[in-house]
N, C-alpha and C positions, 0 to 999 in steps of 0.2 A: 307319171305319164298320163293315163287316161283320166282327165279331170275337167271340171267346169270352173273357170275363174273369170276375172274381169278383164283379161288382157287379150288383145287380138293383134295380128300383124299381117300385112299384105304380102303375098308371094307373087312375084311377077308383075307388080303394079304399084299403085299408090298405097301409102301406109293407111291402115284401117284404124278408125277410132275405137277406143276401148268399148267392149260390149259386156253387159251383165246378163248372165243366163240364170234365171230364177229356178231354184231347185223345186222339185215336187213337194206336195204337202207331206207325203210319207217320208221323203228324204230329210225334210226339216225336222220331223218328229224323231227320226233316228238320230239326228245330230244332237237334239236336245236331250234325249235319253242317255246317249253316250257321254255327253258332257256332265250330266248329273251323276252318273255312275262314277266318272273319273274324279269328280270333286267330293265323292264320298256320301252323297245323299242316300245311296243304298250300298252297303258293304257286301263283300263276297259272302254268299250264302243267304243273304236277305231275300225275303219274298217281296216282289214289287207290288205296287197297288194293282187292283183289278183293271181289266180293260175299260169298264164303264167309268171308273174313277179317273183313270188317265185321260180318257176322252173328255170328260167334264173339265178336268184341270187344264188341259191343253187347248180346249175349244175345237176339237176335231171329232170326226166320227169314229165309232168303234171299229169299223172296217179299216180305217187308216191306222189306228193303234195296233190292230191285229197284224197288219202288213209290216208295220215297223218292228214289232216284236219278233216276227218271223225272220226279218233281216238280221236282227241282233242275235237270234239263235243261230242263223247260218254263219255269222261271223264268230261264233263261239263265245259270245259275251254273256248270254243268258241261257237258261234251260227251262223250257216250258213243260210242266208235268200235268198230264191230263187229270182233271178233277182236283188239282191242288193249287195251281197257279204258276207264275213265272218267277224264277229265282236267278239271282246274279251268280254266275259261275265262280266257284272258289278255286278251280284248278287251272283256269286259263286267264292270265292277267290281261288287262286292257292295253294290249300292245299290238304292233303290226304283225299279222300272221303271213308268213311267206308262202303258204300253200295256195294263196289266192294271187292271181296275176293282176294286181291292181296298181294304180299309179301313186306317186308321192303325195298327191293331194288327199287321196283317201287314207293313206298311211297317217297323215297328220290329223285329219278330222276324226279318225277312229280313236285317237287319244283324247278327244274332247276339246281340241284346240282349233282355232280358225286358220285355214290355209290361205296363203296369198303368194303373190309373185313380186319380188323386189327388182328383178331384172330379167329381161327376155330379149333375145335376138336370134336371127337366123341368117344363113348365107349359103350359097352354093359353092362347093369347093371340090377339088380332086381328092378322091379317096386315097388315104395312105395305105400302106400294106396291111396293117392290123385291121382297119375298118373294112378294107376290101376282102380280106380273108373271112371276116365274120359274116359279111353279106354275100359271100360267094360270087364276087365280081372281080374284074381285073383292077389292079392298082391304077389309079388315075381316072377311074370311072367317076363321072359327076355325081355327087351326092348332096343332099340337103342336110345341113348341120344346124340343129336347134339347140340353143343354150338357154338355160333357165336357172335362176336362183330363187328357191322357194322359201317361204317364211311360215312360222308357226306363231300365231299371236303377234305378228309383226317382227319376229326375230328370225334372221336367216338360219336355216338348219340343213338345207339340201342344195347341192349344185349338181345339175344334170346336163349331160351332153348326149343328144340323140342324133342318129344318122339313118337316112333311108335313101334309096336310089332316086336321083332327080327324074328319072324316066317315069316314075309314078305320077308326077305332076300332070294335070290336064293342061291342054293348050291355052285355055283362057286364064285370066288373072283370078286367083282365088285367095281366100283368107286363111292363113295358117295361124290357128290359135294355140293356146298352151296345151290343149288336149290332143296329143298325137294320135292316140288310138281312135278318137272320134274323127280326126282329120283323115286318117288312112281309110276308115270305113265309109264315111259320108261323102268325101270328096274324091278319093282315089279308088273307091270300090274294093278295098282290100281289108279283109277281116283277120285279125290276129286270133289264131286258134290256141296257141300256147307259147310259153317262153321258157328258155333254159338259162339259168343264172348261176354265176359263181360269186361267192362272197369272200372278201379278203380285208383285213385291217390295214390301214395306212395312216401316216401322219399327214396333216393338211398341207404343209409346205407353204411357201410364200404366196403363191397365186390364190389357192383355195382359202388360205387363212385370211387374206385380204377380203375375198368375196363374202366369207362367212363372219368376218369380224372377230376372229380368234387368233391365237398364237400359232406359229408354224408347227409346234409340237403337238397340237391338239389332235386327238385320235378320231379318225373317221372310219365308218364302215363303207366299203366300196362294193357296189353291186354292178357287175357287168352282165348284161343280158342280151340274148338274141331272141327276137320274136319270130314266130313262124306262122304261115297260113295253113289252111286245111290240107294242102299238098306237101306240107313239111318243107316248104321253101322259105329261106330267111327273107324277112321283109323290113326289119329295122334292128338297129343295134344301139344300146344305151349304156352309158357309164354314169352311175349315180354315186355321189359322195355325200353320205349322211353323217352329221355330227353324232358320234356315239353317245355324247352326254345328253342329247336332245331326243333321240328316238331309240326305242327298244324293239328288237325283232324276236319273233318266235317262229319256230317251225313245227307245224302240226304233222306228226308222222302217223300214217295209217298202219293198221295191223298187216301181217304178212299176206293176208288173203284179200285185202281191200284195195280199191282204187285202180286207176289205169295209168300206166306210165307211157308217155309219148314214144312212139317208135318201137314198142314191144308188142 
């Protein structure tokens, strides 16, 4: 969900031409380092080159490298030890961590692969009972349905269906891009505070199998999630089907005295 890609679409008006959003220098360095770790340049437990060495090698400032390493540490990929250096974590694999409410794009890029969109469409429709219950609205309420097929290195790996109330749309024609979190925040003025998700396995079936280019019996991990604002009101509902053979998920569990649980 919350991603930058090359696809855009017009809501309530003309179709928008594709747009490219350039990542920051720090984000680019993070992507490069993740890719190099994923391909085995530095194995689990290895000490990475120093900040000055990485800065020289990548042609960026030490400040940028330091910020990138901080992001990798936050993602659980590396461990920075004061006076010793930065080490690739040996206990947390380079997979998608479910303790962070991030989008499919970041899940894919965190594995060192390039994320893309093979198909994207949207429409306004009447909410069915399940969608209505998730969004705490009446059945038949107008909602926006965003459909996307995401790729990793050009291969389809994820199909997502996202829904949010059509009343969130401003009166003027706006561009609905593939980053739903960004759209809700920047265009609708609604910030997602947290999400509550359930995970279940399921076979792809004929429709998803066709979209993903796999057999009907292929196993998918299904993530159903409701996102909430700061007032704990539901603002969007998503159903994501991830190819189990393409993406691995991990859940980082805090100790009994750590962390904050929404609603408690």
